[in-house]
C-alpha angles and dihedrals in degrees: 000000000000118000124217126194117227114260126229140169125227114196113221108200109206126181117243092249120150088213088073094059107119094012115144130203135168129228135186136179130223135187140181111260122172090211096034121145093241107078091320085283111083147022127211130204122231113273120260124208113207124196121193103222109157137051119222114238 
């Protein structure tokens, strides 16, 4: 049986500031999992690196 983690969206409000063009940040998700690989308590998603590379007009 294949297990799927629940999906969710987390809005990230950013100001329309040209100074943020090219900025990079990292994010990662975590959840409680009784059989998780981290101390049999939690599971973590793979990290995601996000780069802001365009300005909305």
